[in-house]
mmCIF file as Biopython writes it, N, C-alpha, C and O atoms, coordinates in Angstrom:
data_model
#
loop_
_atom_site.group_PDB
_atom_site.id
_atom_site.type_symbol
_atom_site.label_atom_id
_atom_site.label_alt_id
_atom_site.label_comp_id
_atom_site.label_asym_id
_atom_site.label_entity_id
_atom_site.label_seq_id
_atom_site.pdbx_PDB_ins_code
_atom_site.Cartn_x
_atom_site.Cartn_y
_atom_site.Cartn_z
_atom_site.occupancy
_atom_site.B_iso_or_equiv
_atom_site.auth_seq_id
_atom_site.auth_asym_id
_atom_site.pdbx_PDB_model_num
ATOM 1   N N  . MET A ? 1  ? 90.759  133.535 100.377 1.0 0.0 1  A 1 
ATOM 2   C CA . MET A ? 1  ? 91.298  133.250 101.678 1.0 0.0 1  A 1 
ATOM 3   C C  . MET A ? 1  ? 91.717  131.779 101.720 1.0 0.0 1  A 1 
ATOM 4   O O  . MET A ? 1  ? 91.025  130.914 101.182 1.0 0.0 1  A 1 
ATOM 5   N N  . TYR A ? 2  ? 92.833  131.507 102.352 1.0 0.0 2  A 1 
ATOM 6   C CA . TYR A ? 2  ? 93.364  130.149 102.469 1.0 0.0 2  A 1 
ATOM 7   C C  . TYR A ? 2  ? 92.515  129.329 103.424 1.0 0.0 2  A 1 
ATOM 8   O O  . TYR A ? 2  ? 92.209  129.767 104.533 1.0 0.0 2  A 1 
ATOM 9   N N  . ASP A ? 3  ? 92.141  128.145 102.988 1.0 0.0 3  A 1 
ATOM 10  C CA . ASP A ? 3  ? 91.387  127.210 103.821 1.0 0.0 3  A 1 
ATOM 11  C C  . ASP A ? 3  ? 92.143  125.885 103.818 1.0 0.0 3  A 1 
ATOM 12  O O  . ASP A ? 3  ? 92.126  125.176 102.812 1.0 0.0 3  A 1 
ATOM 13  N N  . PRO A ? 4  ? 92.809  125.534 104.927 1.0 0.0 4  A 1 
ATOM 14  C CA . PRO A ? 4  ? 93.617  124.317 104.948 1.0 0.0 4  A 1 
ATOM 15  C C  . PRO A ? 4  ? 92.797  123.032 104.877 1.0 0.0 4  A 1 
ATOM 16  O O  . PRO A ? 4  ? 93.356  121.966 104.619 1.0 0.0 4  A 1 
ATOM 17  N N  . ASN A ? 5  ? 91.496  123.108 105.098 1.0 0.0 5  A 1 
ATOM 18  C CA . ASN A ? 5  ? 90.644  121.922 105.069 1.0 0.0 5  A 1 
ATOM 19  C C  . ASN A ? 5  ? 89.339  122.248 104.341 1.0 0.0 5  A 1 
ATOM 20  O O  . ASN A ? 5  ? 88.291  122.365 104.977 1.0 0.0 5  A 1 
ATOM 21  N N  . PRO A ? 6  ? 89.391  122.395 103.010 1.0 0.0 6  A 1 
ATOM 22  C CA . PRO A ? 6  ? 88.177  122.765 102.280 1.0 0.0 6  A 1 
ATOM 23  C C  . PRO A ? 6  ? 87.168  121.623 102.229 1.0 0.0 6  A 1 
ATOM 24  O O  . PRO A ? 6  ? 87.533  120.454 102.351 1.0 0.0 6  A 1 
ATOM 25  N N  . ASP A ? 7  ? 85.898  121.974 102.049 1.0 0.0 7  A 1 
ATOM 26  C CA . ASP A ? 7  ? 84.895  120.926 101.905 1.0 0.0 7  A 1 
ATOM 27  C C  . ASP A ? 7  ? 85.036  120.288 100.515 1.0 0.0 7  A 1 
ATOM 28  O O  . ASP A ? 7  ? 85.812  120.764 99.686  1.0 0.0 7  A 1 
ATOM 29  N N  . ASP A ? 8  ? 84.291  119.222 100.270 1.0 0.0 8  A 1 
ATOM 30  C CA . ASP A ? 8  ? 84.442  118.465 99.024  1.0 0.0 8  A 1 
ATOM 31  C C  . ASP A ? 8  ? 84.149  119.303 97.781  1.0 0.0 8  A 1 
ATOM 32  O O  . ASP A ? 8  ? 84.816  119.136 96.760  1.0 0.0 8  A 1 
ATOM 33  N N  . ALA A ? 9  ? 83.175  120.191 97.850  1.0 0.0 9  A 1 
ATOM 34  C CA . ALA A ? 9  ? 82.845  121.026 96.693  1.0 0.0 9  A 1 
ATOM 35  C C  . ALA A ? 9  ? 84.017  121.941 96.339  1.0 0.0 9  A 1 
ATOM 36  O O  . ALA A ? 9  ? 84.347  122.100 95.163  1.0 0.0 9  A 1 
ATOM 37  N N  . ARG A ? 10 ? 84.633  122.530 97.329  1.0 0.0 10 A 1 
ATOM 38  C CA . ARG A ? 10 ? 85.771  123.426 97.096  1.0 0.0 10 A 1 
ATOM 39  C C  . ARG A ? 10 ? 87.009  122.622 96.694  1.0 0.0 10 A 1 
ATOM 40  O O  . ARG A ? 10 ? 87.792  123.068 95.856  1.0 0.0 10 A 1 
ATOM 41  N N  . ARG A ? 11 ? 87.186  121.455 97.281  1.0 0.0 11 A 1 
ATOM 42  C CA . ARG A ? 11 ? 88.346  120.608 96.979  1.0 0.0 11 A 1 
ATOM 43  C C  . ARG A ? 11 ? 88.372  120.226 95.493  1.0 0.0 11 A 1 
ATOM 44  O O  . ARG A ? 11 ? 89.449  120.115 94.908  1.0 0.0 11 A 1 
ATOM 45  N N  . ALA A ? 12 ? 87.221  120.027 94.887  1.0 0.0 12 A 1 
ATOM 46  C CA . ALA A ? 12 ? 87.141  119.676 93.471  1.0 0.0 12 A 1 
ATOM 47  C C  . ALA A ? 12 ? 87.612  120.823 92.577  1.0 0.0 12 A 1 
ATOM 48  O O  . ALA A ? 12 ? 88.029  120.583 91.443  1.0 0.0 12 A 1 
ATOM 49  N N  . GLN A ? 13 ? 87.554  122.051 93.061  1.0 0.0 13 A 1 
ATOM 50  C CA . GLN A ? 13 ? 87.966  123.220 92.283  1.0 0.0 13 A 1 
ATOM 51  C C  . GLN A ? 13 ? 89.472  123.457 92.324  1.0 0.0 13 A 1 
ATOM 52  O O  . GLN A ? 13 ? 90.001  124.185 91.484  1.0 0.0 13 A 1 
ATOM 53  N N  . VAL A ? 14 ? 90.162  122.863 93.274  1.0 0.0 14 A 1 
ATOM 54  C CA . VAL A ? 14 ? 91.592  123.137 93.463  1.0 0.0 14 A 1 
ATOM 55  C C  . VAL A ? 14 ? 92.440  122.779 92.244  1.0 0.0 14 A 1 
ATOM 56  O O  . VAL A ? 14 ? 93.218  123.625 91.805  1.0 0.0 14 A 1 
ATOM 57  N N  . PRO A ? 15 ? 92.340  121.576 91.671  1.0 0.0 15 A 1 
ATOM 58  C CA . PRO A ? 15 ? 93.182  121.263 90.508  1.0 0.0 15 A 1 
ATOM 59  C C  . PRO A ? 15 ? 92.945  122.206 89.330  1.0 0.0 15 A 1 
ATOM 60  O O  . PRO A ? 15 ? 93.887  122.578 88.629  1.0 0.0 15 A 1 
ATOM 61  N N  . ARG A ? 16 ? 91.697  122.590 89.115  1.0 0.0 16 A 1 
ATOM 62  C CA . ARG A ? 16 ? 91.390  123.500 88.011  1.0 0.0 16 A 1 
ATOM 63  C C  . ARG A ? 16 ? 91.980  124.880 88.259  1.0 0.0 16 A 1 
ATOM 64  O O  . ARG A ? 16 ? 92.519  125.501 87.343  1.0 0.0 16 A 1 
ATOM 65  N N  . ALA A ? 17 ? 91.881  125.357 89.479  1.0 0.0 17 A 1 
ATOM 66  C CA . ALA A ? 17 ? 92.439  126.662 89.817  1.0 0.0 17 A 1 
ATOM 67  C C  . ALA A ? 17 ? 93.960  126.647 89.720  1.0 0.0 17 A 1 
ATOM 68  O O  . ALA A ? 17 ? 94.558  127.609 89.238  1.0 0.0 17 A 1 
ATOM 69  N N  . ALA A ? 18 ? 94.583  125.578 90.167  1.0 0.0 18 A 1 
ATOM 70  C CA . ALA A ? 18 ? 96.042  125.479 90.099  1.0 0.0 18 A 1 
ATOM 71  C C  . ALA A ? 18 ? 96.513  125.437 88.652  1.0 0.0 18 A 1 
ATOM 72  O O  . ALA A ? 18 ? 97.530  126.045 88.318  1.0 0.0 18 A 1 
ATOM 73  N N  . ALA A ? 19 ? 95.795  124.734 87.795  1.0 0.0 19 A 1 
ATOM 74  C CA . ALA A ? 19 ? 96.173  124.643 86.381  1.0 0.0 19 A 1 
ATOM 75  C C  . ALA A ? 19 ? 96.002  125.976 85.666  1.0 0.0 19 A 1 
ATOM 76  O O  . ALA A ? 19 ? 96.675  126.230 84.666  1.0 0.0 19 A 1 
ATOM 77  N N  . ALA A ? 20 ? 95.118  126.826 86.160  1.0 0.0 20 A 1 
ATOM 78  C CA . ALA A ? 20 ? 94.873  128.116 85.521  1.0 0.0 20 A 1 
ATOM 79  C C  . ALA A ? 20 ? 95.957  129.144 85.829  1.0 0.0 20 A 1 
ATOM 80  O O  . ALA A ? 20 ? 96.040  130.174 85.160  1.0 0.0 20 A 1 
ATOM 81  N N  . ARG A ? 21 ? 96.784  128.877 86.828  1.0 0.0 21 A 1 
ATOM 82  C CA . ARG A ? 21 ? 97.852  129.812 87.184  1.0 0.0 21 A 1 
ATOM 83  C C  . ARG A ? 21 ? 98.904  129.813 86.083  1.0 0.0 21 A 1 
ATOM 84  O O  . ARG A ? 21 ? 99.337  128.740 85.663  1.0 0.0 21 A 1 
ATOM 85  N N  . PRO A ? 22 ? 99.328  130.971 85.603  1.0 0.0 22 A 1 
ATOM 86  C CA . PRO A ? 22 ? 100.282 131.028 84.495  1.0 0.0 22 A 1 
ATOM 87  C C  . PRO A ? 22 ? 101.660 130.462 84.819  1.0 0.0 22 A 1 
ATOM 88  O O  . PRO A ? 22 ? 102.351 129.989 83.916  1.0 0.0 22 A 1 
ATOM 89  N N  . VAL A ? 23 ? 102.070 130.497 86.058  1.0 0.0 23 A 1 
ATOM 90  C CA . VAL A ? 23 ? 103.415 130.053 86.419  1.0 0.0 23 A 1 
ATOM 91  C C  . VAL A ? 23 ? 103.422 128.613 86.914  1.0 0.0 23 A 1 
ATOM 92  O O  . VAL A ? 23 ? 104.491 128.017 87.042  1.0 0.0 23 A 1 
ATOM 93  N N  . GLN A ? 24 ? 102.276 128.054 87.190  1.0 0.0 24 A 1 
ATOM 94  C CA . GLN A ? 24 ? 102.170 126.698 87.736  1.0 0.0 24 A 1 
ATOM 95  C C  . GLN A ? 24 ? 102.942 126.588 89.047  1.0 0.0 24 A 1 
ATOM 96  O O  . GLN A ? 24 ? 103.619 125.589 89.290  1.0 0.0 24 A 1 
ATOM 97  N N  . ALA A ? 25 ? 102.842 127.604 89.882  1.0 0.0 25 A 1 
ATOM 98  C CA . ALA A ? 25 ? 103.576 127.651 91.141  1.0 0.0 25 A 1 
ATOM 99  C C  . ALA A ? 25 ? 102.882 126.891 92.259  1.0 0.0 25 A 1 
ATOM 100 O O  . ALA A ? 25 ? 103.442 126.753 93.347  1.0 0.0 25 A 1 
ATOM 101 N N  . ILE A ? 26 ? 101.687 126.401 92.017  1.0 0.0 26 A 1 
ATOM 102 C CA . ILE A ? 26 ? 100.957 125.681 93.050  1.0 0.0 26 A 1 
ATOM 103 C C  . ILE A ? 26 ? 101.064 124.191 92.765  1.0 0.0 26 A 1 
ATOM 104 O O  . ILE A ? 26 ? 100.409 123.701 91.845  1.0 0.0 26 A 1 
ATOM 105 N N  . PRO A ? 27 ? 101.871 123.450 93.529  1.0 0.0 27 A 1 
ATOM 106 C CA . PRO A ? 27 ? 101.969 122.008 93.293  1.0 0.0 27 A 1 
ATOM 107 C C  . PRO A ? 27 ? 100.717 121.295 93.789  1.0 0.0 27 A 1 
ATOM 108 O O  . PRO A ? 27 ? 100.251 121.551 94.899  1.0 0.0 27 A 1 
ATOM 109 N N  . VAL A ? 28 ? 100.178 120.413 92.980  1.0 0.0 28 A 1 
ATOM 110 C CA . VAL A ? 28 ? 98.984  119.660 93.349  1.0 0.0 28 A 1 
ATOM 111 C C  . VAL A ? 28 ? 99.251  118.187 93.076  1.0 0.0 28 A 1 
ATOM 112 O O  . VAL A ? 28 ? 99.635  117.809 91.969  1.0 0.0 28 A 1 
ATOM 113 N N  . GLY A ? 29 ? 99.045  117.360 94.095  1.0 0.0 29 A 1 
ATOM 114 C CA . GLY A ? 29 ? 99.181  115.929 93.918  1.0 0.0 29 A 1 
ATOM 115 C C  . GLY A ? 29 ? 100.609 115.427 93.942  1.0 0.0 29 A 1 
ATOM 116 O O  . GLY A ? 29 ? 100.880 114.293 93.545  1.0 0.0 29 A 1 
ATOM 117 N N  . ARG A ? 30 ? 101.514 116.256 94.400  1.0 0.0 30 A 1 
ATOM 118 C CA . ARG A ? 30 ? 102.904 115.829 94.534  1.0 0.0 30 A 1 
ATOM 119 C C  . ARG A ? 30 ? 103.540 116.631 95.648  1.0 0.0 30 A 1 
ATOM 120 O O  . ARG A ? 30 ? 102.996 117.649 96.074  1.0 0.0 30 A 1 
ATOM 121 N N  . SER A ? 31 ? 104.665 116.191 96.112  1.0 0.0 31 A 1 
ATOM 122 C CA . SER A ? 31 ? 105.342 116.853 97.214  1.0 0.0 31 A 1 
ATOM 123 C C  . SER A ? 31 ? 105.833 118.223 96.779  1.0 0.0 31 A 1 
ATOM 124 O O  . SER A ? 31 ? 106.333 118.381 95.665  1.0 0.0 31 A 1 
ATOM 125 N N  . ALA A ? 32 ? 105.695 119.199 97.640  1.0 0.0 32 A 1 
ATOM 126 C CA . ALA A ? 32 ? 106.163 120.546 97.332  1.0 0.0 32 A 1 
ATOM 127 C C  . ALA A ? 32 ? 107.641 120.709 97.647  1.0 0.0 32 A 1 
ATOM 128 O O  . ALA A ? 32 ? 108.243 121.723 97.293  1.0 0.0 32 A 1 
ATOM 129 N N  . THR A ? 33 ? 108.224 119.732 98.301  1.0 0.0 33 A 1 
ATOM 130 C CA . THR A ? 33 ? 109.639 119.846 98.647  1.0 0.0 33 A 1 
ATOM 131 C C  . THR A ? 33 ? 110.499 119.372 97.499  1.0 0.0 33 A 1 
ATOM 132 O O  . THR A ? 33 ? 110.136 118.449 96.769  1.0 0.0 33 A 1 
ATOM 133 N N  . ARG A ? 34 ? 111.624 120.003 97.350  1.0 0.0 34 A 1 
ATOM 134 C CA . ARG A ? 34 ? 112.573 119.604 96.325  1.0 0.0 34 A 1 
ATOM 135 C C  . ARG A ? 34 ? 113.703 118.868 97.003  1.0 0.0 34 A 1 
ATOM 136 O O  . ARG A ? 34 ? 114.123 119.218 98.106  1.0 0.0 34 A 1 
ATOM 137 N N  . HIS A ? 35 ? 114.180 117.864 96.343  1.0 0.0 35 A 1 
ATOM 138 C CA . HIS A ? 35 ? 115.274 117.082 96.896  1.0 0.0 35 A 1 
ATOM 139 C C  . HIS A ? 35 ? 116.594 117.681 96.448  1.0 0.0 35 A 1 
ATOM 140 O O  . HIS A ? 35 ? 116.792 117.957 95.265  1.0 0.0 35 A 1 
ATOM 141 N N  . ALA A ? 36 ? 117.485 117.878 97.391  1.0 0.0 36 A 1 
ATOM 142 C CA . ALA A ? 36 ? 118.816 118.392 97.073  1.0 0.0 36 A 1 
ATOM 143 C C  . ALA A ? 36 ? 119.621 117.279 96.425  1.0 0.0 36 A 1 
ATOM 144 O O  . ALA A ? 36 ? 119.418 116.104 96.730  1.0 0.0 36 A 1 
ATOM 145 N N  . PRO A ? 37 ? 120.536 117.644 95.529  1.0 0.0 37 A 1 
ATOM 146 C CA . PRO A ? 37 ? 121.373 116.609 94.920  1.0 0.0 37 A 1 
ATOM 147 C C  . PRO A ? 37 ? 122.219 115.917 95.978  1.0 0.0 37 A 1 
ATOM 148 O O  . PRO A ? 37 ? 122.612 116.527 96.972  1.0 0.0 37 A 1 
ATOM 149 N N  . ALA A ? 38 ? 122.488 114.662 95.759  1.0 0.0 38 A 1 
ATOM 150 C CA . ALA A ? 38 ? 123.289 113.888 96.708  1.0 0.0 38 A 1 
ATOM 151 C C  . ALA A ? 38 ? 124.701 114.453 96.772  1.0 0.0 38 A 1 
ATOM 152 O O  . ALA A ? 38 ? 125.305 114.783 95.751  1.0 0.0 38 A 1 
ATOM 153 N N  . GLU A ? 39 ? 125.205 114.555 97.974  1.0 0.0 39 A 1 
ATOM 154 C CA . GLU A ? 39 ? 126.574 115.046 98.145  1.0 0.0 39 A 1 
ATOM 155 C C  . GLU A ? 39 ? 127.545 113.897 97.931  1.0 0.0 39 A 1 
ATOM 156 O O  . GLU A ? 39 ? 127.253 112.746 98.255  1.0 0.0 39 A 1 
ATOM 157 N N  . THR A ? 40 ? 128.695 114.228 97.385  1.0 0.0 40 A 1 
ATOM 158 C CA . THR A ? 40 ? 129.708 113.196 97.199  1.0 0.0 40 A 1 
ATOM 159 C C  . THR A ? 40 ? 130.598 113.161 98.426  1.0 0.0 40 A 1 
ATOM 160 O O  . THR A ? 40 ? 130.852 114.192 99.049  1.0 0.0 40 A 1 
ATOM 161 N N  . ALA A ? 41 ? 131.069 111.979 98.770  1.0 0.0 41 A 1 
ATOM 162 C CA . ALA A ? 41 ? 131.952 111.813 99.926  1.0 0.0 41 A 1 
ATOM 163 C C  . ALA A ? 41 ? 133.328 112.380 99.590  1.0 0.0 41 A 1 
ATOM 164 O O  . ALA A ? 41 ? 133.810 112.221 98.468  1.0 0.0 41 A 1 
ATOM 165 N N  . PRO A ? 42 ? 133.961 113.041 100.557 1.0 0.0 42 A 1 
ATOM 166 C CA . PRO A ? 42 ? 135.301 113.575 100.292 1.0 0.0 42 A 1 
ATOM 167 C C  . PRO A ? 42 ? 136.290 112.441 100.037 1.0 0.0 42 A 1 
ATOM 168 O O  . PRO A ? 42 ? 136.178 111.364 100.623 1.0 0.0 42 A 1 
ATOM 169 N N  . SER A ? 43 ? 137.250 112.691 99.163  1.0 0.0 43 A 1 
ATOM 170 C CA . SER A ? 43 ? 138.245 111.660 98.809  1.0 0.0 43 A 1 
ATOM 171 C C  . SER A ? 43 ? 139.315 111.548 99.850  1.0 0.0 43 A 1 
ATOM 172 O O  . SER A ? 43 ? 140.227 110.733 99.712  1.0 0.0 43 A 1 
#
């Protein structure tokens, strides 16, 4: 179950659990948002 505010004992398990995922779909320690490429100004 998702817990948005885990206690310290559970928080220590998060990086290990994220690393165990085969797809690495859980971002840990970095922003989950992706930056879109900069648009070029029309000529």
